[in-house]
Backbone bond lengths (Angstrom), bond angles and torsions (degrees), N, CA, C in turn:
res aa  C-N    CA-C-N  psi(-1)  N-CA   C-N-CA  omega(-1)  CA-C   N-CA-C  phi
1 M - - - 1.452 - - 1.529 113.30 -
2 P 1.400 118.08 -42.93 1.476 113.76 178.54 1.565 112.13 -65.20
3 Q 1.293 118.24 -30.50 1.436 116.96 173.29 1.449 117.63 -62.72
4 L 1.327 117.33 -36.53 1.447 124.41 -179.96 1.519 107.97 -70.17
5 I 1.378 120.34 -37.50 1.426 122.81 177.36 1.523 110.04 -66.30
6 L 1.367 116.96 -42.85 1.485 121.57 179.94 1.522 107.61 -62.45
7 T 1.319 119.36 -51.20 1.476 125.83 -176.69 1.520 108.50 -57.58
8 T 1.336 119.33 -42.92 1.430 122.55 -176.82 1.534 110.67 -71.82
9 L 1.226 118.30 -36.44 1.510 121.28 -175.67 1.503 111.50 -86.65
10 T 1.323 118.32 -17.20 1.507 119.78 -173.37 1.543 111.00 -55.80
11 P 1.241 122.90 -49.97 1.503 120.34 -176.45 1.596 112.25 -57.75
12 V 1.338 114.66 -39.08 1.452 114.48 176.78 1.498 113.20 -66.72
13 L 1.314 111.33 -48.79 1.591 118.13 179.65 1.547 109.38 -55.65
14 V 1.339 115.53 -48.21 1.479 117.82 -176.31 1.473 111.76 -64.13
15 A 1.297 117.49 -40.37 1.486 121.90 179.47 1.545 109.12 -64.51
16 L 1.338 117.32 -45.15 1.478 119.60 -176.83 1.495 108.83 -65.38
17 L 1.375 118.48 -44.00 1.394 120.71 -179.57 1.513 114.24 -64.16
18 A 1.338 117.13 -37.67 1.463 123.11 178.67 1.526 109.97 -62.81
19 V 1.346 117.00 -45.70 1.427 122.38 -177.24 1.502 107.36 -68.65
20 F 1.310 121.08 -43.43 1.495 121.09 -175.98 1.541 104.75 -72.25
21 S 1.274 123.39 -32.95 1.482 120.18 176.39 1.536 111.79 -63.72
22 F 1.251 116.28 -37.00 1.533 119.33 179.45 1.498 108.59 -70.10
23 F 1.307 116.41 -38.28 1.460 121.56 177.03 1.547 111.13 -61.51
24 M 1.307 114.39 -44.46 1.440 118.22 179.48 1.547 112.09 -68.85
25 L 1.299 117.75 -31.10 1.448 121.37 174.19 1.548 110.37 -61.82
26 L 1.341 116.85 -49.80 1.424 123.57 -178.09 1.550 113.20 -64.13
27 R 1.279 113.70 -33.63 1.467 120.45 -172.22 1.519 112.43 -86.85
28 G 1.313 114.35 -12.86 1.481 119.66 -166.00 1.552 115.11 -68.76
29 H 1.268 118.69 -22.72 1.549 121.19 -175.12 1.544 104.43 -73.28
30 E 1.325 118.83 -39.50 1.442 121.98 -168.32 1.574 110.78 -100.41
31 E 1.350 118.28 -26.22 1.464 122.42 -175.84 1.563 104.83 -134.17
32 P 1.318 115.60 175.87 1.425 119.71 174.61 1.599 109.53 -60.49
33 G 1.345 111.92 138.32 1.479 117.42 -178.05 1.499 102.26 140.49
34 G 1.313 115.41 -149.53 1.428 123.06 177.66 1.525 112.16 118.20
35 G 1.326 113.85 -168.57 1.439 120.56 -176.14 1.520 113.85 -65.42
36 F 1.295 116.65 -34.77 1.485 119.78 -178.11 1.554 110.69 -68.46
37 V 1.304 116.18 -50.66 1.423 122.95 -175.50 1.614 107.17 -66.16
38 G 1.387 113.71 -48.20 1.430 114.90 175.87 1.509 116.31 -55.70
39 G 1.297 114.32 -44.73 1.520 117.36 179.02 1.591 112.72 -64.52
40 L 1.317 113.92 -33.90 1.538 113.66 172.52 1.452 113.68 -69.02
41 L 1.314 118.40 -36.35 1.478 120.16 174.98 1.509 111.60 -63.30
42 L 1.310 119.99 -43.91 1.483 124.28 177.16 1.487 109.35 -62.64
43 A 1.302 119.69 -44.30 1.474 121.01 176.38 1.529 110.03 -61.06
44 G 1.337 117.74 -36.23 1.461 119.25 178.10 1.525 109.77 -64.29
45 A 1.277 120.03 -34.82 1.469 120.42 176.29 1.488 107.77 -67.73
46 V 1.268 121.42 -40.49 1.518 122.31 -178.03 1.579 105.40 -66.97
47 A 1.236 120.56 -36.99 1.497 125.12 178.10 1.485 109.98 -61.33
48 I 1.320 117.33 -46.61 1.404 120.23 178.78 1.504 114.01 -61.95
49 Y 1.349 113.77 -42.62 1.507 122.75 179.05 1.518 105.11 -62.39
50 S 1.311 121.02 -45.38 1.436 124.71 -178.54 1.537 110.62 -65.16
51 L 1.240 121.69 -34.14 1.470 120.19 173.93 1.519 112.00 -67.49
52 A 1.308 116.74 -36.14 1.453 116.76 -178.73 1.538 111.49 -81.96
53 H 1.254 121.37 -37.63 1.425 126.06 -173.24 1.460 119.64 -114.08
54 G 1.325 114.41 -0.32 1.444 119.19 177.41 1.495 113.74 87.44
55 P 1.320 122.16 163.96 1.482 124.44 -179.04 1.460 114.20 -58.71
56 D 1.337 119.49 -34.21 1.433 121.96 -177.44 1.548 109.67 -72.75
57 G 1.342 116.09 -34.24 1.475 118.33 176.81 1.559 109.70 -70.15
58 A 1.246 118.13 -31.09 1.472 124.39 179.76 1.524 107.37 -68.29
59 R 1.385 113.62 -44.20 1.479 117.91 -179.74 1.564 111.29 -64.41
60 R 1.249 115.09 -37.83 1.535 120.55 176.99 1.548 110.31 -65.76
61 L 1.327 114.03 -37.73 1.484 121.25 177.58 1.557 111.03 -60.78
62 L 1.330 113.84 -44.28 1.516 118.03 -179.46 1.506 111.94 -69.70
63 R 1.355 120.05 -31.98 1.479 126.48 178.85 1.511 110.30 73.95
64 W 1.398 119.65 -34.40 1.449 120.44 172.07 1.401 110.82 -120.15
65 R 1.325 117.06 160.45 1.434 121.28 -179.83 1.535 109.50 -64.99
66 P 1.313 117.53 148.71 1.539 121.93 179.68 1.554 111.32 -54.40
67 E 1.333 115.77 -35.76 1.472 122.57 -176.87 1.535 108.73 -64.16
68 T 1.285 117.54 -29.41 1.471 122.63 -178.41 1.551 106.62 -68.27
69 F 1.326 118.30 -39.71 1.463 119.76 -178.06 1.558 106.86 -70.70
70 V 1.307 118.46 -38.34 1.460 119.93 178.71 1.505 111.07 -64.50
71 G 1.311 119.86 -41.99 1.422 121.10 -177.10 1.571 109.53 -73.60
72 G 1.262 115.94 -37.72 1.466 119.76 176.11 1.547 111.84 -61.95
73 G 1.328 115.55 -43.91 1.411 121.27 177.92 1.415 116.38 -62.19
74 L 1.324 116.65 -42.51 1.490 125.28 174.68 1.536 109.61 -60.63
75 L 1.281 116.52 -44.77 1.447 118.80 -177.48 1.536 109.38 -67.74
76 L 1.341 118.98 -39.21 1.476 119.44 175.67 1.573 112.72 -63.48
77 A 1.307 115.06 -42.13 1.457 119.76 179.77 1.612 108.28 -63.02
78 L 1.254 115.12 -44.94 1.530 118.10 178.24 1.532 109.45 -65.14
79 L 1.255 120.23 -38.18 1.450 121.30 178.66 1.426 114.32 -66.15
80 S 1.362 112.94 -36.99 1.529 114.85 174.90 1.452 116.05 -66.58
81 G 1.423 117.22 -25.07 1.457 118.38 177.05 1.431 110.46 -87.36
82 L 1.343 123.93 -18.15 1.467 123.05 -179.76 1.432 114.89 -83.60
83 I 1.366 118.81 -12.47 1.428 124.39 178.50 1.575 109.20 -58.94
84 G 1.385 114.63 -40.41 1.455 117.95 -179.60 1.502 113.56 -61.89
85 P 1.361 121.33 -54.29 1.493 121.14 179.41 1.582 112.69 -63.37
86 L 1.295 116.53 -25.97 1.472 120.19 -179.12 1.645 106.27 -75.49
87 T 1.276 117.89 -19.01 1.392 120.49 -178.96 1.555 111.89 -110.63
88 G 1.269 115.35 11.23 1.488 120.74 177.19 1.495 115.12 86.34
89 Q 1.351 119.37 14.57 1.446 121.74 179.29 1.531 107.82 -115.70
90 E 1.387 114.26 -176.33 1.510 116.10 -176.57 1.542 108.19 -80.16
91 F 1.365 111.14 167.71 1.526 120.89 179.05 1.541 106.64 -61.39
92 L 1.347 114.89 137.24 1.521 123.87 -179.64 1.482 111.80 68.44
93 A 1.335 120.58 27.23 1.399 123.63 175.61 1.566 106.16 -68.37
94 T 1.401 113.50 143.77 1.448 117.95 -170.68 1.641 105.91 -88.94
95 W 1.290 114.18 128.79 1.412 121.89 168.93 1.442 109.37 -122.64
96 E 1.393 118.65 131.03 1.465 122.35 -179.62 1.536 109.19 -118.49
97 L 1.346 111.32 128.12 1.474 117.62 179.56 1.463 115.76 -94.17
98 G 1.312 116.81 -26.03 1.490 120.66 179.70 1.581 107.60 176.75
99 K 1.292 114.52 -165.15 1.469 120.63 -176.38 1.518 108.29 -135.30
100 I 1.393 118.15 141.77 1.420 122.61 167.21 1.558 106.50 -99.42
101 P 1.344 116.56 109.54 1.451 120.16 -170.23 1.609 111.84 -49.58
102 G 1.241 116.25 126.48 1.490 119.95 175.68 1.481 112.63 85.78
103 L 1.334 118.69 -8.87 1.480 118.73 -174.46 1.560 113.18 -117.89
104 T 1.362 114.20 -74.80 1.475 116.24 -175.21 1.531 109.69 -156.65
105 S 1.303 115.73 173.79 1.441 119.47 169.73 1.592 106.24 -91.83
106 V 1.236 115.03 154.97 1.493 121.67 -178.74 1.557 109.69 -108.80
107 G 1.321 114.32 121.77 1.491 118.43 -176.07 1.481 110.13 173.67
108 T 1.297 116.53 -152.93 1.506 121.37 179.24 1.476 116.35 -59.02
109 V 1.365 112.52 -34.21 1.486 116.83 -175.71 1.575 107.32 -70.68
110 T 1.271 118.39 -40.39 1.406 125.01 177.00 1.571 109.44 -60.01
111 L 1.358 114.09 -45.82 1.459 118.56 -179.39 1.532 111.39 -62.72
112 F 1.378 115.02 -37.46 1.491 121.66 -179.80 1.487 105.93 -68.05
113 D 1.357 121.20 -46.49 1.441 125.98 -179.05 1.574 111.11 -60.18
114 L 1.304 115.70 -36.98 1.518 120.04 179.90 1.500 106.28 -70.35
115 G 1.400 122.93 -36.47 1.389 123.60 174.63 1.514 113.61 -61.57
116 V 1.367 113.90 -44.25 1.491 117.21 176.31 1.497 112.25 -63.11
117 Y 1.329 117.66 -40.22 1.462 125.15 178.15 1.535 108.15 -55.18
118 L 1.381 118.22 -50.65 1.349 120.00 -176.99 1.553 114.86 -67.21
119 V 1.333 114.89 -37.95 1.474 121.78 -177.39 1.621 105.96 -65.85
120 V 1.326 117.39 -47.95 1.488 119.87 -177.54 1.491 108.16 -67.06
121 H 1.289 118.80 -41.76 1.541 120.98 -179.16 1.504 108.85 -60.47
122 G 1.276 116.17 -48.84 1.513 121.78 -176.36 1.535 110.03 -66.51
123 A 1.315 116.58 -49.41 1.491 115.92 -176.73 1.530 111.98 -66.85
124 V 1.304 121.12 -47.26 1.458 121.59 -179.45 1.523 109.77 -68.93
125 S 1.258 122.19 -42.45 1.465 122.13 178.61 1.524 109.18 -60.20
126 G 1.303 118.03 -47.63 1.499 121.12 -178.64 1.520 106.61 -61.75
127 L 1.311 122.42 -41.82 1.426 122.14 178.86 1.522 113.98 -63.61
128 L 1.321 115.03 -45.19 1.406 119.25 -179.50 1.574 113.91 -62.78
129 I 1.327 111.08 -41.63 1.535 116.56 176.94 1.468 111.75 -66.41
130 A 1.328 119.41 -39.37 1.454 123.83 177.49 1.475 108.60 -66.17
131 L 1.305 123.06 -38.34 1.513 125.07 177.11 1.516 111.50 -65.16
132 E 1.284 113.67 -38.30 1.526 118.86 -179.39 1.474 111.31 -68.20
133 E 1.355 119.23 -29.04 1.397 124.88 -178.35 1.572 112.72 -74.86
134 L 1.334 117.20 -16.39 1.460 122.46 -179.40 1.517 109.81 -67.45
């Protein structure tokens, strides 16, 4: 019976956690939250899905290997830092393109936060899936 309840509620929980993790990512520059917290929440969604459908189901949910998220996130974070030197400023110089009302500014800080989000999501999801396979 508990497995049936978990399997039934998993789609709702995963969707809620995914949306909330993205909200935390966008809100993190101005308020508590950010890429780290958002990535942990998204990894929690993958963990719940893995408990309900097994590690293979979680890997299918991710569509890409967790290492791909880590590599992509590191690349985004590096690119956000290189915008400064390419424009004659220091590494990780802040460039702001605009603002999402009530959430965050859009610019290099948001790009860096997105990189952190992907790194944390990939690393923690990969770790949790590997632990469940034991």
